[in-house]
C-alpha positions, 0 to 999 in steps of 0.5 A: 188303456182300451178304446172304450175307457179312452172314450169314457175319459174324454166324454167325462171331461167334455160338456155341451154348452148352450151354443153347442146345443144350438149348433147341433139343432141348426145342423139337424134342421138344415140337413134333414130329409125334406121328404121325412122332416123331424116330427113336431114332437121331436122338435118340441122336445128339443126346444123343451130341453133347450129351455130347461138348459137355460133355466138351469143356468139362470138358477145356478147364477141366482144361487151364486148371487144368493150365496154371496149376499148371504155371506156378505150379510153374515160378515156385516153382522160381525162389524164391531164384534171381537172374533177369533180367527184361525188362519195359516196355523195361527190364531188371531183375536181382534175387532172386525173393523170393516168388511171388504169384498175381494173377488166377490168374497167378503173379507173381514178386516181385523186389525188391518189384516183381511181374513176369510169369513170361514176362518172365524172360529169364535165370536165374542158375546158380552166380552167373552169368547 
């Protein structure tokens, strides 16, 4: 493997965190030449990048929260419904008795066994699947 491919492989597995970005910015400010300081434009651009990084992280967290809420709402809408679930090469039909959150993921309690919402393959509509 060549040096460039090793560097590319290493770079693809490493990402800069918010703390890394701050450390780099502080190091730049403490080691800059006092007679030739970083221009206001460059500093403003770095601050804008830092702000964008924070906003992106917040949006990502909001999307995760929104997704979990949507899944919980979908799972709750199945309470009392008869569902068909395919899991581990078996198919189970039963009534959703409750919904439980396990590690932030809604689980359907069907006849005393917990199943993932994604395992539901059919929902009874007026007594028929």
